[in-house]
N, C-alpha and C positions, 0 to 999 in steps of 0.2 A: 857630761858623760857619766853613766852609771854602770858599774861592773857587777855582774851576777854570774858567778861560776866562771865558765870559760867564754862568756859572751859579754859584749859591750852594747849598751843601749844609749842612743843619743836623743835628746829632746830637740825637736825641730818645729819651728813655728812658720806657718805660711800665711801671709796677709794678701788678700786679693781685693782690688777695687773695681773688679769687673761687675757690671750690672746683672749678669746672668751666670748660672753655675758653669764652672770650667773644670775639666779634668786635668789634674796635675800629676806628673810622674816624678818621683824622687829616687835617685840612686846614689848610694855611697860608693866611693872608690877605696878599696882596701888593697894594700900592697902585699899580696901573698903569692907565692910561686905556684905555677901550674894550674891556672884558672882553666876549667874545661871550656873548650871552644867547639861547640856542636856544629855539625855540617848544616849549612843553610840558615843559621841564626847569627846575625851580626851582633858584635859586642862593641860598646862604646868604651873608650879608655881615655885617661888623662895621666900624663907622666911628666916628670922633670928630669934634669940631668943627674940627680942623685937617687931617684927611685925609678925602677922599671917595672913593667908588667910582663909576666911570662905566662904563656898559654900552652896548653896541651891539646892538640887536635884530637877529638874523639871520633875515630873512624875505624871501621873493621880492618884488620891486618891484610885482608884480601884486596883492599883498594890500592891500586898501584900509584895513581897520581891524585893530586888535589889542586883545586883552583883557588888561589888567594886573591883577595881584593883589599887594598888598604886605602882608605880615604882620609887624608890629613885635613882636619877642619881648621886648625890653627897651629902656628909654630912649625918646627922641623923635627922629624923623628928619624931615628936609626932603628933598623930591624935586623935581627940576627936569628937565623933558623938553624936547628941542629936535630940530629936523631934523638929519639926519646931516651936512649941509653947514655947520653952525655949531657953535661951541664952547659947551658948556653953561655955561662960566664967564664968557662975554663979556657976559652981560646982554642980549643981542640975541635970545634965543630966543623962539619964539612958541608953544612947547608948554605943557603943564600944569605948574603949580607949586603945592606945598602943603606944610604942616607937619602931622604927624600923630603921635599916640601909639598909636592902635589900628590904623592902616593902613586898607586898603580892599579890597573884593572885587569881582572881575569888573567893572572899570571900562573901558568901551570907548572908545578914542581913535583918531583917524586916525594910521596908521602914518607917513605922510609927515612929519607935524609932531612926532612923538614917538619917532623911531627911537633917538635917544641919550638915556640916562637917567643922571642923576647923583644919588647918594644920600649924604647926610652927616648927622651927628648935629647936633641943635640945640645952640647954645652952652651952654645950661643943662643939657643932658642927659648930659654926660660921654661915655661910650661907649654906643653903641646897637647892637643886633643885630637882624637882620631876615631875611626870606625874600622874594625877588622872583621873580615868575613872569609870563611872557608867553605868550599862547595865541592860536591861530587861532580866531576865533569859530565857524567851521564845524566845528572839531574839539573844541570845549570840552565838558567834562563836569564836573558838580559835584554834591555832596551837599547837601541842604537839607531842612528840615522841609516836609512836604507842604503845610501851610497858611501857610508863611512865618514862623511863630512859633517862636522858639528858646528859650522860657522853660522852665527846669527848676523843677518844683514839688516842694518837700520838705515833708512833713507828719510831725510826730512826736506820738504819742498813747500815753501809758502805756508808754513804753519801746519802742514799735513805730515803725519808720521806714518811710515810704512815699515813694518817688521816682517821679515820672511826667513824661513828656515826649512830644513829638510824634515819630513815627517819621521818620527821615531816609530820603529816597528819592533815587535817582540821576536827574538831569535832563541834558538836552543831546543831543549827537549820538547818533542811533540809539535814543533813549528815547521812550516815549509822552509825550504832553503833560502827563499827570498824574504822570509819573515812574514808575520801576520800584522794586519792593521791597515786601515784605509780611512778616507774622509768619512764614509758612512759608519764604519765600525772602528773607531780609534782605540789604540791600546794605551794612550797616555793623554793627560790634559796638561796644558802649558799655562804658566803665569809669567807675564813679562812686566818688569818694573822699569820705568823710564824716568830719568831726571837729569838736570844739568849738573855738570861737574865744575866746581869752582877752579879757576886758574887755567 
């Protein structure tokens, strides 16, 4: 690490054994308060029980509600939301508070009461990684199964494997009420990985 003025610079070496050029993205995690969370732009985070990330949703004051999505990639996280005029660590917040392993999707909350968001790993979780997204309800789009069921059905018979699921369609802004997407014009591609489970 090299310090120059108010900035720190880190030397990073990347070694690749791939036979063809590969794009690599590197991001540093810095524990600073009030990281700007722009509408429609997901942020990746990593936290432990001693360090938390706090975010400030960047949205116009005229926006009444905001749609939050939290995807927990590993570990277990706790989320505390509060108005921008209060500190999320003070215990006086009136926003939403929850612990989760799996996260949540498209959770609509009042922006005024939930503009500041703090995420930390639960004490027993060690390090947790996650993705956080805030969206304007009027601009929101999402993929989901047409009938709301997300079950993947796998059948194996005499060495033949059959996988079936409901087609995902695109819902939200500018889409029909039943969603868009068909066999001829799909909105998503699927990858299915199959293997035996020991034990």
